Each structure stands twice: as C-alpha cells, then as structure tokens.
N, C-alpha and C positions, 0 to 999 in steps of 0.2 A: 159396542155389545156390552153389556155389563154380565155379571155372573148369575142372573136370576134364569130362570128357566126358559127353555122355549121349547118345542116338541120336536127333539129330533127324530132323524129315519135313518136307521144304521141295520145293517144286514145281522141277522141272530148268530152268525159263524163269524164277525170282526174279530180280527187280531188286534190288538192292542199294542202298539208301539210304545207303552209305557212299560214301566218294569214294577210289578208289583211287588209289595213285599209285607210281612207280617210283621216285620219290626217297629215299634213306636217309631212316630217320625221321627222325634228328635234325636233318635239313635241310629239312623240308619246308614249305612257306609254307601258312600257314593258310589254308583255303579261303574265299574271298567272293564274293559274287552272289547275284542274285536267282534264279539257277536251283537254288541250294542248298536241297533239299528238308527241311532242318532246321534253316531259318531264315535270309533273304537280307538283307543290309546295308542294303537302301534302303527306302524307304518313300515310298508314292506313291499314287496314289488309293484311298479306301477302297472296297472291292468288296462293298458292302451295297446293302441295298435302298434306302438314304438317296441314293443316285447318281444312282436314277432321278427324272426331272422329275415333280414332280405332273401327275398327269392330267389333274385341272380345268383347269390352266393352258395344257398342249397343246392339248386340245380348245377350251376358250373361244376360242385365239387365231384357231379355224377355223369351228367349226359350232355352238359354244356345249355346254351342259353333258349330258356323257352318261358311262355307267357302263361302265368296261373293266375289271371287274373279273373276269372270266373266267378261268380258270384258263391258264397259258401252255401252247397245244398246238402244238409244232414242227412238227408235219405240215401243220396248217391255215397256220399262220406263213410257212410257205415260198410260198404261194397270195398273191403281193403281186399287187395290183390295178395294172394297166397306165395304165389312165385315170380323170383325179382325177374327174370326175365322175358315174363309176359310182358310187362310195359314200365319200365322203370320212371317214364316220367308223368305217370298215373300214380304212381305210390307218392312220387314227392307232391303232387296236387294235394292230392287225399290228405298227407300227413299235414301241409299247410291249411286246408280247410279245417282238420280236425282239431289243430291249433286253436285257430281262430274262434270256432264253436267251444274249445272248452275256456279259452278267455271271456266268450261273451256269458257263457252259465256262470264262471267265477263271478264278474262283476256284479252280476244278478243275485249271487248268493245261493246257487243252486248247486252245491258243492257234489253230491253223488253225480248231478249229470255231467259236472267240468271233469270229473275222476274219470267217467265212463268214457267221453271224448279224448282226453289226453292219453288214455291208456290205448287208444287206438292210434293216437297221433305216435306215439313211442313205439308202436309195432311197426309203423312206416317206416319210421326215420332208422329203426336197426335193420328191417329190411335191405334198406339202401348201404347202410352202414354211414349215416351222415351224423356224425358224433357230434358236432353244435348244435344239431338239431335236437338230439336225443337230453344233453345238457340241458337245453333251455326248457323242454318238456319236462324232465323231471323234476327240474327245479319248481315249475309249476305244479306238479303234482305232489311234492313235499308243502306248498302253499295250501293247498286245497286241502290236502289231507289235514293240514292243522286247523284250517278255517272250519272243519267239519268234525273237531273233537279227536281226532285219533292223532293222537300226540307221539306217540310209539312207533306209528307207521310213518309220520312224517319227518321224524330223525332219519330213520332207515333210509327212507328217499333223500333225504338231503345227505346222507352219508354218501351215497351213489352218485348224486350231482357233483358233491365236493372232488372225488376221483376224478371225473372227467373234466369238470373244471379247471383242477388245477394242472391237468397232462395237456389241455388246451389253449392254456393263461385266457380264460375267461373270468378275468378278475371282478367284472360287473356281477355275474350270475354267482360267483364263490361269496361277494359281500353279501347280495339279496339270502342266499341260501344260509350263510351263517347266521344270518338274523333271525332266519325262520327256525333252526335249530336252538337257536339261545331262546327263543320265544316258547317254545316247547319244552323245553328242559325247565321253563319258569312254571308252567302250567303242571308240570308234574312236581313241582316243588323241590327241583334239584337246582336250588338257585348258585350252587359252586360253577355246576356245569353252565348255566345259562350266561352267568358273568364272564366266563373265559370264551362262548361263543360269542357272546357281544362286543369283548374287548377286540378278540381277533377281527371280527367284522370292522370294528373301529379304526384298526390299525390298518388292515390294507385299503379302507377308503381313504383315510388320510395320506397311506403312500401313495396312491397315484393319483390323487387330487380330486377325489368322487366325493362333492360337497354332500348331494343328496343321500349317499352311502353313510357318510358322516352323521348325516341331520340323525337319519333311520338307526343308527346304531347307539348315539346318544339319548334319543328317546328311550328306545328298548333298554339302555342301561338306566335311567331312572325309573322304570318299571322294577326293574330285578331289585336295586336296592329299595324301591316304597315295600316289594316283597319282602323283604329283609328288614323292614321295617327302619333301614337307616335313611330316615327322611332326608336329612342335611347331605347325604350323597345324591339322593335322587332329586332335590333341589337345583344341586349342582350342576349334573348332566342335564336335566330336562331345559334348565335356562341357557345353556348352551347350543342345544336342539334349536331353542326359540330365537336366538340370534340367525342361526343360520335358515330356520324356515323363513324368516323377514325377507334374509338379504337374497333368497331364492325367490320370494311373492310367491311362494307355497301357501295360500290361505287353509285348506286341508289340515295340512299339518300342523300349519301355526294353530288351528281351533283344537286340536287334539292336545298340543303339546300345553295350551293355556289350562285347558280342562285338566290334564296331570298334575299341572302346578297348584291349581287350584283345589284340588283332591289333598295333594301332600300336604301344603300348608293347615287344611281342615281337619287334617289326622291329628297334626303336631298341637292342636287347640287354637292355631293363629288365624283365626275365623276372618278379620278384616282383610288380610292378607288373599285369602281364599275369596273373598266378594270381590277384592279388587280384581284378579285375574278373570273371576267368572264374568266381571262387568266389561272386561276388555273382551271376552270370547262372546258376550251378547251383541255387543259392536260390530264384531267382524261377522256373527254368522246371519245378522241381519243383512248386513252389506252382501253376503252371499245369497241371500233371498232363500236359506234354507230352512224352511219351517220346523223340521223335525228336528236339526240341531239344536234351533232355538225352544222349542220344547224341552230339551234336556237340561241346557242351561237354567232355562227359568226354574224348571224344578229344583236344580241345584242352590240358584240362588233364594227361595222360597225358603228349603230345609236349613239352609245357614243361618238365615236372617231370623227365622224362628227360633234355633239355637242358642242364638245370641240375645234375644229376648226384644226382638222386632217383627211380633206377628202382624203389624200393621203393613210392613213392607211385604212380609211374605204372603199377604193377602193380596196386594197388588200384581207381585210376579205372578201369583195363582191364577189372578183374573185374566192376564194377559196369557199365561199357557192355557185357562181353559176354551179362550176365542179360538186359539190354535187349532187345539183338539176338537174343537165344534167344526170349524172349517174342513177338517178334515175328514170328519165323520166318524172319528175312533170313540165310539161309545165305551168301551173300557177304560181306554185313558180319560175319557171327560170324567168317568165316576169315579175313578183314582185320585183325580185333581179335586172333585167336590168334596171327596172325605178329608184331602187336607185342609181344604177351604174350610172347613165344619171345626175341624179340630183348633185352626187359628181362632177362628170367632169365639168360641166357646173359652178359649184362654182369654181373652180378652172382658169375659163376663157378656158377651152377645148371644144370650141365649135365641132370642128371636128370631136372629141372623142365621144361626145354624139350623133352627128349625127350616128356615128357609130352603136354605142349602141343601139339608136332607131330604128334603119333599122334590127337590131335583134331582137327587139319586135315586127316587122310589121312581120318577119317569123313566131315567135312563134302565132301572132295573125291568122295569114291565116291556120296555122296548126291545132289550136285549132278550126277554122271556128268563131272567136267571130268577129261580122262586129263590136259592138259599140267601143270595146278597139283597132280595126283597124282605125276607124276611129279618135278616142282618139291619137293614136302615129301619125296617120296622121298630125294632129292640133298640135304637138308638132315638128314635123319635120318643117310644113311650117313654125313657128316662128321663127326655128333655121336659116333657109333658109334666112328670112328675115333678121335677125340679122346681118348674113354672106351677105348680098349685094348678094345672089344667087337667084334673084325674079323668073327668067325663070325655076329653080327647082322648088320654093315656087308654081309657076303657073302648073307644074305637078304635084305636090302632091295635087293640089285642085280639079286638073281634076280627078285624081284616086279616090278621096274622094268622087265625084259626084257619080262615077260608083256604090262605094260601099253603097252611100246612097240612092240609086234606088233599092238596093236587097231586 
C-alpha cells in the first residue's frame, strides 16, 4: 500500500493513538510518559497474576486452607461483609477477587475502576487483618493513582505501603513502591526527591539481588536525570537498564529503554545516535508484532530524519506509519501522518505530491466530520495552488471553504 488515498471507514468518534502537537514538526519534543499508549518510558510493577499473593498463604493466616478458585464475579465481589464474624473465609475470597479485578482494570488502563476495586479489596484485607494483603493492595493503589495523574495521593498511598512493607520485610513490594513514589515526585517537578527514592529502590534491589527491580530503578533514574537535563547521567543509567533488560529477555522494557536512549541522544543533538537506537527499537517491536509501538518508533524516526535534512527517509518512515494507521482504522492518526508527509514533500519542492497528500487529508476530514480540519486543509491546498499558479483551482477551493464555513 502506498500513501495515496483510499476511502477509509472510520467512526466519527475515533480516538487517535497518535499524539497531536501544534509544535512545528522539526521542533517537536519526542513524547514520553506512562500515558503514551504506544509505549511508556517507565517500568513499574508487573501487572500479571504473579502479583497476587498465594491464596493459601492469605487464608492460612486466618482460617486455614480453603479453595478460592471460583472465577471473579464483580457483581458478587462488590458485596463485602461488614462484620468479620459473619464469614471470614468469604471476606478473603472477596478480597482476592477484588484484587484480581483491580489488576484487570489496571492492565486495561481503566484507573478509576481499578481504584474502586482495590479500595474494596483493601477493606477486605483490613477486616481480616491480613497485612501482607494490605501491603500489596496499597502498592497497587499507589501505582493506579500515579497512572491516573494524582501524584500527591500516589505518594501518600506509597508511604503507607512502605511502612507495612518494611514491617513485614516485603522487599519486592518496597522496591516497587519506592519507584512509584520517585516517579510521582518527578512528575511533580521535585527531581531531588525523585532521585532519592529511585536510588533507594536501586540500592534495595541490588542488595537482595532483584534484577528486575534494579532494571526498573536504573530506567527511572535515567528519566530523572533527563528531567534535570543531565543527559550524560541519563544515558549512563539507561545503558545499564538496557543490559539488564536484554539479560532478562524482557523485550517490553528493552523497547522502552531503547526509546529513552534515543530521546536522550536526540535532546543533546546527537541525531545519528538517536536514529541508531530507534532503528534497534524498530527491529525489536516488529519482532514483537506490536503495531502501536511500531507506529510510535516510525514517527520518531521520521521526525529525526527530517530534522537532519533527510526528508526522503522521513517520507519512507511515514508511509509505513500510514499503512499501519490505516490497518488500525485510526483516522485521526492518519490525518496527522498525512500532515507530516505533506511537509516533507514541500521541503523537497514536491508541490504536486503535497497537493495529493492534502487531498487525502480532505477525505479523512470528511469521513471524520471535522469541519475545522476540513477548512484547515482547504487553506493548505489554496496556498499550494496559488504557489503553482493554478488560481482557478485556488478559487474553487475558496468556494468550497465558504460552503463548509456556513455549516
């Protein structure tokens, strides 16, 4: 598939997986952060069934061994007993089900729903005084609150978790929550505290030989120093994280770290090094068959290639990006990629090719029902037609713009 127009079918309410920016293309800051659904920068708690405490351990601490293998039923799980003596076994079962429900919501980036379930799970574990369960749930509440952008409350929940984790010698939980607290402080602009908590996380992980914890802390320290604009230190820590990610065969974290290294090198003007890391990431995410991450890295490669005077390569990367976006039926993302494509063609003096691309943008604007976007593209077309001396076509564009403007 080339970059010429097809007739896409999109929902008018489509939410793009791209990241819009009003910043000129050659000045864009490469987007970072856990909210980037094409792949965040940070590495936190593993959101898998492995994060659940063994049911036998939880139950044995209160009432002996009982099975809690029944599937999670959210409607039943919301009915939490209010008195411990009514049915302590059921309280533990509800707590475990709610914890699993919270994890599922967290994996699906439904943070408000995750917090609702985890708060109820915490009530269950508090009722039966299972402190291990309280510590685990509190650590996940801190993580969910952080991902929801509520950094102050993430820190508060994290501090509560640390008290319990230290009392119970739950080192893995302590490592994770120290990282979460550090990330929260970084987002609040308190890089000194952020660095302190990430170093604490790293020291504890190294002391007990927790390589995954060390990998997370090293990556997060790289982000702290990048926030400080100390790019040499950022690269120093990210390279150590990369070694660990590869030794642990953790492709997801490796992809994150390669992105962070590329971004750091781009920030200091070493664009060729940035491209080298992005290309490594491109090979990796293609092997992972993750089109959303592939779209992100193709976007980064096109931006950096264009910034160093290689618009032809930028066009090639953007064409691949367009094909993926069209396969995902991401109309908003397609329009943004087409916008970039037009800029690249114009920089090469290829006005006719730019006109074709803008005509593709018009089709997308119509399908999305976005009148303001349609008028914006019409203005671009009118400008290009005037530059080409095609004034009759420019007038036709103006007339159609008037029709849309009256809608």
